[in-house]
Structures are given as C-alpha cells and as structure tokens.
Backbone as CSV, one residue per row, in Angstrom:
resi,resn,N_x,N_y,N_z,CA_x,CA_y,CA_z,C_x,C_y,C_z
1,MET,-3.008,32.540,33.186,-3.241,33.859,32.640,-2.128,34.830,33.023
2,GLN,-1.697,34.792,34.281,-0.656,35.707,34.722,0.692,35.361,34.091
3,LEU,0.938,34.087,33.839,2.192,33.662,33.246,2.328,34.194,31.830
4,ALA,1.242,34.216,31.085,1.274,34.713,29.713,1.507,36.222,29.696
5,ALA,0.962,36.953,30.661,1.142,38.408,30.716,2.602,38.744,31.032
6,ALA,3.212,38.002,31.943,4.602,38.253,32.296,5.511,37.924,31.112
7,SER,5.191,36.880,30.367,5.992,36.497,29.217,5.907,37.567,28.127
8,GLY,4.728,38.126,27.915,4.565,39.200,26.935,5.318,40.451,27.344
9,LEU,5.318,40.737,28.636,6.043,41.895,29.149,7.557,41.719,28.985
10,MET,8.044,40.494,29.202,9.475,40.224,29.022,9.857,40.373,27.552
11,GLY,9.032,39.898,26.661,9.295,40.033,25.226,9.360,41.496,24.826
12,LEU,8.450,42.303,25.353,8.443,43.737,25.062,9.698,44.412,25.625
13,LEU,10.131,43.999,26.822,11.324,44.553,27.428,12.562,44.230,26.579
14,PHE,12.686,42.965,26.124,13.815,42.593,25.266,13.804,43.363,23.959
15,PHE,12.615,43.600,23.412,12.506,44.350,22.168,12.965,45.798,22.369
16,VAL,12.570,46.416,23.473,12.968,47.801,23.764,14.489,47.872,23.958
17,ILE,15.068,46.888,24.659,16.517,46.870,24.865,17.235,46.705,23.530
18,ALA,16.745,45.834,22.656,17.367,45.626,21.339,17.309,46.901,20.509
19,VAL,16.190,47.606,20.540,16.067,48.864,19.794,17.037,49.909,20.365
20,ALA,17.213,49.940,21.690,18.135,50.895,22.302,19.578,50.581,21.892
21,VAL,19.951,49.302,21.871,21.307,48.928,21.457,21.534,49.302,19.999
22,LEU,20.550,49.042,19.141,20.679,49.418,17.734,20.795,50.933,17.573
23,ALA,20.048,51.682,18.371,20.136,53.140,18.307,21.524,53.614,18.728
24,LEU,22.117,52.995,19.761,23.465,53.355,20.187,24.491,53.040,19.091
25,LEU,24.355,51.888,18.444,25.270,51.535,17.361,25.144,52.511,16.197
26,ALA,23.919,52.845,15.829,23.712,53.792,14.721,24.278,55.160,15.089
27,GLY,24.100,55.581,16.334,24.662,56.854,16.776,26.184,56.845,16.734
28,GLY,26.790,55.717,17.079,28.245,55.599,17.019,28.749,55.725,15.589
29,PHE,28.086,55.060,14.651,28.483,55.180,13.245,28.311,56.607,12.752
30,TRP,27.261,57.255,13.164,27.003,58.635,12.732,28.086,59.578,13.274
31,MET,28.440,59.403,14.566,29.478,60.254,15.146,30.840,59.998,14.493
32,ASN,31.121,58.745,14.159,32.383,58.416,13.509,32.453,59.056,12.119
33,SER,31.351,59.037,11.399,31.373,59.643,10.067,31.561,61.158,10.169
34,ARG,31.024,61.786,11.196,31.231,63.224,11.385,32.698,63.525,11.665
35,GLU,33.351,62.696,12.505,34.761,62.895,12.813,35.618,62.702,11.566
36,LYS,35.329,61.695,10.770,36.100,61.454,9.552,35.933,62.607,8.573
37,TYR,34.766,63.219,8.545,34.527,64.346,7.640,35.383,65.552,8.032
38,ARG,35.647,65.706,9.341,36.441,66.848,9.826,37.937,66.667,9.603
39,GLU,38.409,65.430,9.418,39.838,65.176,9.241,40.330,65.774,7.934
40,PRO,41.608,66.159,7.894,42.147,66.656,6.629,42.214,65.506,5.616
41,PRO,42.179,65.825,4.333,42.211,64.753,3.334,43.565,64.044,3.331
42,ARG,43.571,62.839,2.783,44.814,62.075,2.698,45.770,62.775,1.742
43,PRO,47.069,62.650,1.968,48.022,63.318,1.079,47.993,62.703,-0.319
44,ARG,48.149,63.562,-1.308,48.186,63.109,-2.694,49.553,62.477,-2.953
45,PRO,49.711,61.733,-4.053,51.006,61.081,-4.322,52.169,62.062,-4.398
46,GLU,51.962,63.258,-4.920,53.068,64.220,-5.008,53.415,64.820,-3.641
47,GLU,52.540,64.668,-2.649,52.818,65.167,-1.302,53.492,64.116,-0.411
48,GLN,53.668,62.899,-0.919,54.285,61.819,-0.152,55.773,62.102,0.050
49,PRO,56.377,61.565,1.102,57.816,61.764,1.324,58.630,61.181,0.173
50,GLN,59.713,61.856,-0.155,60.589,61.435,-1.245,61.952,61.049,-0.679
51,LEU,62.672,60.194,-1.419,64.040,59.846,-1.030,64.945,61.053,-1.196
52,PRO,65.978,61.186,-0.369,66.923,62.277,-0.561,67.647,62.110,-1.908
53,PRO,68.177,63.197,-2.464,68.845,63.097,-3.769,70.014,62.116,-3.778
54,GLU,70.699,61.949,-2.638,71.841,61.033,-2.620,71.421,59.581,-2.422
55,GLY,70.144,59.308,-2.340,69.649,57.938,-2.225,69.248,57.601,-0.802
56,ALA,68.977,56.317,-0.602,68.523,55.853,0.703,69.637,55.983,1.740
57,VAL,69.249,56.252,2.971,70.206,56.359,4.065,70.488,54.945,4.563
58,HIS,71.770,54.618,4.719,72.145,53.279,5.154,72.617,53.308,6.596
59,GLU,72.521,52.147,7.213,72.924,52.011,8.608,74.440,52.045,8.710
60,ILE,74.937,52.725,9.718,76.372,52.769,9.986,76.601,51.997,11.277
61,ARG,77.473,51.006,11.216,77.763,50.215,12.402,79.095,50.677,12.965
62,GLU,79.071,51.154,14.191,80.296,51.589,14.846,80.167,51.348,16.332
63,ASN,81.303,51.180,16.976,81.329,51.038,18.425,81.415,52.427,19.040
64,ARG,80.694,52.616,20.134,80.699,53.911,20.795,81.209,53.742,22.218
65,GLU,81.898,54.753,22.708,82.380,54.784,24.091,81.732,55.961,24.801
66,SER,81.393,55.748,26.050,80.841,56.863,26.809,81.954,57.620,27.492
67,GLN,81.709,58.874,27.793,82.696,59.664,28.534,82.669,59.238,29.993
68,GLU,83.800,59.335,30.623,83.895,58.917,32.016,83.256,59.961,32.925
69,VAL,82.644,59.490,33.998,82.093,60.380,35.014,83.262,60.927,35.814
70,PRO,83.274,62.231,36.098,84.395,62.800,36.858,84.538,62.124,38.219
71,VAL,85.790,61.862,38.597,86.080,61.215,39.874,85.960,62.249,40.990
72,THR,85.334,61.859,42.069,85.188,62.742,43.222,86.496,62.760,44.002
73,PRO,87.041,63.943,44.312,88.287,63.997,45.092,88.048,63.442,46.492
74,LYS,89.124,62.889,47.069,89.016,62.288,48.406,88.559,63.337,49.412
75,GLY,87.487,63.026,50.119,86.943,63.956,51.100,86.039,64.999,50.472
76,GLY,85.905,64.987,49.167,85.066,65.962,48.473,83.610,65.508,48.408
77,ARG,82.791,66.407,47.985,81.368,66.128,47.881,81.080,65.551,46.489
78,PRO,80.303,64.433,46.403,79.991,63.886,45.078,79.096,64.844,44.283
79,LEU,79.245,64.800,42.987,78.429,65.663,42.125,76.998,65.158,42.062
80,THR,76.095,66.087,42.008,74.685,65.717,41.839,74.384,65.631,40.349
81,PRO,73.279,65.010,39.963,72.941,64.923,38.547,72.816,66.295,37.892
82,TYR,72.460,67.312,38.667,72.304,68.651,38.095,73.650,69.309,37.794
83,GLU,74.702,68.856,38.487,76.029,69.421,38.262,76.777,68.729,37.125
84,LEU,76.303,67.557,36.712,76.933,66.850,35.600,76.406,67.410,34.289
85,SER,77.265,67.490,33.316,76.796,67.911,31.994,76.300,66.662,31.267
86,ASN,75.785,66.848,30.066,75.376,65.698,29.271,76.616,64.901,28.907
87,LEU,76.668,63.668,29.341,77.815,62.819,29.052,77.548,62.112,27.732
88,ASP,78.020,62.713,26.664,77.789,62.155,25.340,78.696,60.962,25.107
89,SER,78.403,60.252,24.027,79.280,59.158,23.628,80.073,59.604,22.410
90,ARG,81.153,58.894,22.153,82.016,59.230,21.015,82.381,57.937,20.302
91,PRO,82.781,58.031,19.038,83.192,56.810,18.336,84.410,56.185,18.998
92,SER,84.432,54.887,19.049,85.538,54.162,19.669,86.644,53.938,18.645
93,ASP,87.906,53.940,19.122,89.035,53.644,18.243,89.068,52.157,17.902
94,SER,88.566,51.330,18.793,88.581,49.886,18.587,87.470,49.498,17.613
95,LYS,87.782,48.670,16.646,86.781,48.192,15.689,86.268,46.814,16.073
96,GLU,86.787,46.254,17.179,86.355,44.935,17.627,85.028,45.066,18.368
97,ARG,84.077,44.260,17.962,82.753,44.321,18.589,82.778,43.624,19.941
98,PRO,82.142,44.212,20.957,82.123,43.553,22.265,81.305,42.258,22.189
99,ARG,81.794,41.220,22.832,81.114,39.924,22.845,80.788,39.528,24.266
100,TRP,79.747,38.717,24.397,79.391,38.191,25.707,80.355,37.070,26.047
101,SER,80.388,36.711,27.338,81.262,35.609,27.709,80.751,34.301,27.093
102,LYS,81.672,33.385,26.874,81.340,32.116,26.243,80.336,31.360,27.108
103,GLY,79.314,30.838,26.487,78.291,30.092,27.210,77.193,30.969,27.775
104,SER,77.294,32.278,27.597,76.278,33.194,28.110,75.361,33.593,26.975
105,SER,74.103,33.804,27.303,73.151,34.207,26.269,73.254,35.694,25.981
106,GLY,73.846,36.456,26.865,73.988,37.884,26.646,72.876,38.706,27.240
107,SER,71.881,38.057,27.786,70.810,38.827,28.404,70.388,38.142,29.691
108,PHE,69.821,38.906,30.591,69.363,38.347,31.851,68.116,37.536,31.586
109,GLY,68.113,36.286,31.993,66.935,35.449,31.808,66.742,35.003,30.375
110,GLY,67.800,35.039,29.559,67.664,34.691,28.148,67.673,33.199,27.890
111,GLY,67.796,32.372,28.905,67.726,30.937,28.712,69.064,30.264,28.510
112,GLY,70.149,31.027,28.532,71.464,30.417,28.352,71.940,29.757,29.619
113,LEU,73.044,29.038,29.513,73.595,28.360,30.665,74.275,29.311,31.625
114,GLY,74.678,30.455,31.113,75.380,31.417,31.947,76.848,31.096,32.012
115,ALA,77.638,32.012,32.530,79.071,31.794,32.648,79.337,30.911,33.838
116,HIS,80.128,29.837,33.634,80.453,28.916,34.728,81.901,29.032,35.079
C-alpha cells in the first residue's frame, strides 16, 4: 500500500516539473516575440548598400615599410612609448615580395622542416 502511494506521488512530482519546464519555454518564446516586436524593421531593397559609381573596390597589393624607431644617443635616456609618435608605414620602393627562407613554412609551428 505504501509503495503505491509513493509511486503516485512521484508521478505527480514529475508532472508538476514537466508543466513548469513547459511554462518556462512558453515564457521564453513570449519574451523573444516581444523583443523582436521592438526591433526596427528590416531595411527595404532601396535602403540596401549600393556600389560606388566607379564600381567595385579592388584589392591593391603593395609592399609597405615601417618607419625606423629613433636611435637613442649614447648615454641618453631611451624614449618611452608616450614620447614616440605614431610610426606609420609607407609604400616600399621595392616591388619584390618578401619570401621565407627555403624549406621554411613561414610560420611558427606550421609543420615545415624549418631552415637547416
């Protein structure tokens, strides 16, 4: 008799838990629909980005050189990062592309044999 009562109580407990999970899922869908309603509408086709009048922008391949860091005079104090200006890069006069050494993969841990 007691075993049947405990089994019925467990069934009722599982049913209550299932109803609570379903209520949480339904609440999540309801909250999501409220958020979607608040979002601005999707852009119309005429509001989509357009190509520039001169056409698509193409990639430019060029070699760049960085500016040299100023040399510290002998016995002088080294410059701090705050004293350095932005060291921009500039186009290189050389059109030859830099290459890795022969037999090297070009990256650390890239699986190549490395330079011997």
